[in-house]
C-alpha positions as CSV (number, residue, x, y, z in Angstrom):
1,X,-109.5,-261.2,81.4
2,X,-106.6,-260.8,79.1
3,X,-103.3,-262.7,79.3
4,X,-99.9,-261.1,80.1
5,X,-97.4,-261.7,77.3
6,X,-93.6,-262.0,77.3
7,X,-91.9,-261.8,73.9
8,X,-88.5,-262.4,72.3
9,X,-87.2,-259.9,69.7
10,X,-83.7,-260.6,68.2
11,X,-81.0,-260.8,70.8
12,X,-82.8,-258.6,73.3
13,X,-84.0,-260.0,76.6
14,X,-87.8,-259.9,76.8
15,X,-89.3,-259.4,80.2
16,X,-92.7,-259.1,81.8
17,X,-93.5,-257.6,85.2
18,X,-96.8,-259.0,86.7
19,X,-98.7,-256.8,89.2
20,X,-101.2,-258.2,91.7
21,X,-102.9,-254.8,92.3
22,X,-105.5,-253.1,90.3
23,X,-104.9,-250.1,88.0
24,X,-107.7,-247.9,89.3
25,X,-109.8,-247.3,92.4
26,X,-113.3,-247.1,91.0
27,X,-113.9,-250.6,89.5
28,X,-114.5,-253.7,91.5
29,X,-111.9,-256.5,91.1
30,X,-110.7,-259.6,92.9
31,X,-108.2,-259.0,95.6
32,X,-106.0,-261.3,97.7
33,X,-103.3,-263.9,96.9
34,X,-103.2,-265.3,93.3
35,X,-101.3,-268.1,91.7
36,X,-99.6,-267.3,88.4
37,X,-99.3,-269.8,85.5
38,X,-97.2,-269.7,82.4
39,X,-98.7,-271.0,79.1
40,X,-97.1,-271.6,75.7
41,X,-97.7,-273.6,72.6
42,X,-95.4,-276.5,71.3
43,X,-97.2,-276.3,68.0
44,X,-99.8,-278.9,68.9
45,X,-100.9,-278.3,72.5
46,X,-100.7,-275.6,75.2
47,X,-98.1,-276.4,77.8
48,X,-98.8,-275.1,81.3
49,X,-96.5,-274.4,84.2
50,X,-97.2,-273.1,87.7
51,X,-94.6,-270.5,88.4
52,X,-95.4,-268.7,91.7
53,X,-98.0,-267.0,93.9
54,X,-98.3,-263.2,94.5
55,X,-99.8,-261.7,97.6
56,X,-102.0,-258.6,97.2
57,X,-99.8,-255.6,96.3
58,X,-96.8,-257.7,95.1
59,X,-95.2,-257.9,91.6
60,X,-92.6,-260.1,90.0
61,X,-90.5,-259.8,86.8
62,X,-90.0,-262.8,84.5
63,X,-87.4,-263.0,81.7
64,X,-88.0,-264.8,78.4
65,X,-84.9,-266.8,78.9
66,X,-86.2,-268.1,82.2
67,X,-88.2,-270.5,80.1
68,X,-86.3,-272.9,77.8
69,X,-88.3,-272.9,74.6
70,X,-87.3,-273.9,71.1
71,X,-87.4,-270.9,68.7
72,X,-86.8,-270.4,65.0
73,X,-84.8,-267.6,63.3
74,X,-87.7,-265.4,62.2
75,X,-90.3,-266.0,65.0
76,X,-90.3,-267.0,68.7
77,X,-93.1,-268.7,70.6
78,X,-95.2,-266.4,72.7
79,X,-95.3,-267.0,76.5
80,X,-98.4,-265.8,78.3
81,X,-99.2,-265.6,82.0
82,X,-102.6,-266.0,83.8
83,X,-103.7,-265.6,87.4
84,X,-105.5,-268.8,88.6
85,X,-107.2,-270.0,91.7
86,X,-107.5,-273.6,90.4
87,X,-104.7,-275.7,88.9
88,X,-104.4,-276.3,85.1
89,X,-103.8,-279.6,83.4
90,X,-100.2,-280.0,82.1
91,X,-101.5,-279.7,78.5
92,X,-104.6,-278.0,77.1
93,X,-106.4,-278.0,73.7
94,X,-107.7,-274.4,74.2
95,X,-106.7,-271.4,76.3
96,X,-108.4,-271.4,79.8
97,X,-111.0,-268.9,80.7
98,X,-110.3,-266.4,83.5
99,X,-111.4,-267.1,87.1
100,X,-111.2,-263.7,88.7
101,X,-113.0,-260.4,88.3
102,X,-110.7,-257.7,86.8
103,X,-110.8,-254.0,85.8
104,X,-111.7,-253.1,82.3
105,X,-111.0,-249.3,82.1
106,X,-108.1,-249.6,81.8
107,X,-107.5,-253.4,81.6
108,X,-105.5,-255.0,84.3
109,X,-102.1,-254.8,82.7
110,X,-98.5,-255.9,83.1
111,X,-95.2,-254.2,82.2
112,X,-94.0,-255.7,78.9
113,X,-90.5,-254.8,77.6
114,X,-87.1,-255.6,76.2
115,X,-83.6,-254.9,77.5
116,X,-80.3,-254.8,75.6
117,X,-77.0,-254.2,77.4
118,X,-77.6,-251.1,79.6
119,X,-80.9,-249.9,78.0
120,X,-84.5,-251.0,78.0
121,X,-87.9,-250.1,76.6
122,X,-91.4,-251.1,77.8
123,X,-95.1,-250.5,77.7
124,X,-98.2,-251.3,79.8
125,X,-100.0,-254.0,78.0
126,X,-101.9,-257.2,77.9
127,X,-103.1,-259.5,75.1
128,X,-106.4,-261.2,74.2
129,X,-106.7,-264.1,71.8
130,X,-107.5,-263.1,68.2
131,X,-110.1,-264.9,66.2
132,X,-108.6,-267.3,63.7
133,X,-110.4,-265.4,60.9
134,X,-109.1,-262.0,62.0
135,X,-107.0,-259.8,59.8
136,X,-104.5,-256.9,60.1
137,X,-104.2,-253.5,58.5
138,X,-101.5,-251.1,59.8
139,X,-99.5,-248.2,58.7
140,X,-95.9,-247.8,59.9
141,X,-94.6,-244.2,60.3
142,X,-91.9,-245.2,62.8
143,X,-89.0,-245.9,60.6
144,X,-85.8,-244.2,61.9
145,X,-82.6,-243.3,60.1
146,X,-78.9,-243.1,60.8
147,X,-77.5,-245.9,62.9
148,X,-80.9,-247.4,63.8
149,X,-82.0,-250.8,62.6
150,X,-85.7,-251.0,62.0
151,X,-88.1,-254.0,62.4
152,X,-91.7,-254.8,62.5
153,X,-92.6,-257.1,65.3
154,X,-96.0,-258.8,64.7
155,X,-97.4,-260.6,67.8
156,X,-100.2,-263.0,67.5
157,X,-102.2,-265.1,70.1
158,X,-105.0,-267.5,69.2
159,X,-107.2,-269.8,71.3
160,X,-105.9,-272.9,69.5
161,X,-102.3,-274.0,70.1
162,X,-102.1,-275.7,66.6
163,X,-99.3,-274.0,64.6
164,X,-100.2,-272.3,61.4
165,X,-98.6,-269.8,59.1
166,X,-99.8,-267.3,56.5
167,X,-98.4,-264.3,54.6
168,X,-98.0,-260.7,55.7
169,X,-97.9,-258.3,52.7
170,X,-95.9,-255.1,52.5
171,X,-96.9,-252.1,50.3
172,X,-96.0,-248.4,49.7
173,X,-99.1,-246.4,50.8
174,X,-98.4,-243.6,48.3
175,X,-98.4,-245.5,45.1
176,X,-99.9,-248.7,46.5
177,X,-97.0,-250.7,45.0
178,X,-96.5,-254.3,46.3
179,X,-93.1,-254.7,47.9
180,X,-92.9,-258.1,49.5
181,X,-94.7,-260.8,51.4
182,X,-93.2,-262.7,54.4
183,X,-94.3,-265.7,56.4
184,X,-95.8,-265.1,59.9
185,X,-96.8,-267.7,62.5
186,X,-99.6,-267.7,65.1
187,X,-98.9,-267.7,68.8
188,X,-95.5,-266.1,68.1
189,X,-93.5,-262.9,67.9
190,X,-92.6,-262.5,64.2
191,X,-89.8,-260.1,63.5
192,X,-89.5,-258.6,60.0
193,X,-86.4,-256.5,59.0
194,X,-87.5,-253.2,57.3
195,X,-84.2,-251.7,56.3
196,X,-84.0,-254.3,53.4
197,X,-86.8,-252.3,51.7
198,X,-85.1,-248.9,51.7
199,X,-88.2,-246.8,52.6
200,X,-87.6,-243.1,52.0
201,X,-88.5,-240.5,54.6
202,X,-91.6,-239.4,52.7
203,X,-92.9,-243.0,52.1
204,X,-95.4,-244.7,54.4
205,X,-95.2,-248.5,54.6
206,X,-98.5,-250.5,54.8
207,X,-98.7,-254.0,56.2
208,X,-101.7,-256.2,55.7
209,X,-102.4,-259.8,56.8
210,X,-105.6,-261.2,55.3
211,X,-105.7,-264.4,57.4
212,X,-104.3,-263.5,60.8
213,X,-104.7,-260.7,63.4
214,X,-102.1,-259.4,65.8
215,X,-100.4,-256.5,67.4
216,X,-97.9,-254.6,65.3
217,X,-94.9,-252.9,66.9
218,X,-92.3,-250.7,65.4
219,X,-89.0,-251.8,66.9
220,X,-85.7,-249.8,66.6
221,X,-82.3,-251.0,67.7
222,X,-79.0,-249.1,67.8
223,X,-76.5,-251.7,68.8
224,X,-73.6,-249.2,68.9
225,X,-74.9,-246.7,71.5
226,X,-76.9,-248.8,72.5
227,X,-80.6,-247.7,72.3
228,X,-84.0,-249.3,71.9
229,X,-87.4,-247.9,70.8
230,X,-90.8,-249.5,70.7
231,X,-94.0,-248.1,69.3
232,X,-97.3,-249.9,68.5
233,X,-99.9,-248.7,66.1
234,X,-103.6,-248.7,66.9
235,X,-106.4,-250.5,65.0
236,X,-108.6,-248.5,62.6
237,X,-111.5,-248.7,65.2
238,X,-109.5,-246.5,67.6
239,X,-109.9,-243.5,65.2
240,X,-113.7,-243.6,65.3
241,X,-115.3,-241.8,68.3
242,X,-119.1,-242.2,67.7
243,X,-121.3,-244.9,66.2
244,X,-120.3,-248.5,65.5
245,X,-116.5,-248.3,65.7
246,X,-115.9,-251.9,64.5
247,X,-118.2,-251.4,61.5
248,X,-116.0,-248.4,60.6
249,X,-112.9,-250.6,61.0
250,X,-114.4,-253.2,58.7
251,X,-115.1,-250.7,56.0
252,X,-111.6,-249.2,56.2
253,X,-110.0,-252.6,56.0
254,X,-112.3,-253.6,53.1
255,X,-111.3,-250.5,51.1
256,X,-107.6,-251.0,51.6
257,X,-107.7,-254.7,51.0
258,X,-109.4,-254.1,47.7
259,X,-107.0,-251.3,46.8
260,X,-104.0,-253.4,47.7
261,X,-105.1,-256.2,45.5
262,X,-102.0,-258.5,45.5
263,X,-102.7,-261.8,47.2
264,X,-99.6,-263.8,48.0
265,X,-99.8,-267.5,48.0
266,X,-99.0,-269.7,51.0
């Protein structure tokens, strides 16, 4: 079963609504009261905290600031939730496996979002740990203009709590020109300002991370109106219908990684 994430982006309030009821009526899943645990990394170990229990049919909303975590300027530790029937140790070396049977089509999801003043944006989502040797290739057509501030939010979760960092590279898809590389951290929400690069309306940014996988979000903020927007891109495998989708994804990544040949140093 996936975990339910809660993230922090800039000065917005991240929130996550956990639902103890299944998203469809055709798959078998575990019913009844469930205990919810929060888990986050201190850079060396997973810290666990029992937060509450939800009866069948109940839901509860958590805010990121409900948890007092240390954060850095360009990335914030990711908090994840998991339903449990047995307690967890106070610290863990690896993420715990799931104990319940859950739906898979679609996945049992939470409402993940952000609020700012009198506006908010959200999506139905979950997160699974990425392999340490995973990578990222994504195109970003979501840049907005006018009074909108644009950001890429790169969210990573791994099985190990040990902190590590690598580089995320930025290119122009049209001429394949290298633009910049920025540090990103595992088990975190990494926020990259995009307006610094002055992408034109007919230019398509490409982001690749050769040594870390994650979920990329296009995040827009109008602090004057105010207004929020949140869009996530899909991995290359989602564009293949038949055959081995992940082999297709591997070939697409390989082609672009070779074409965008710049390799930034750690």
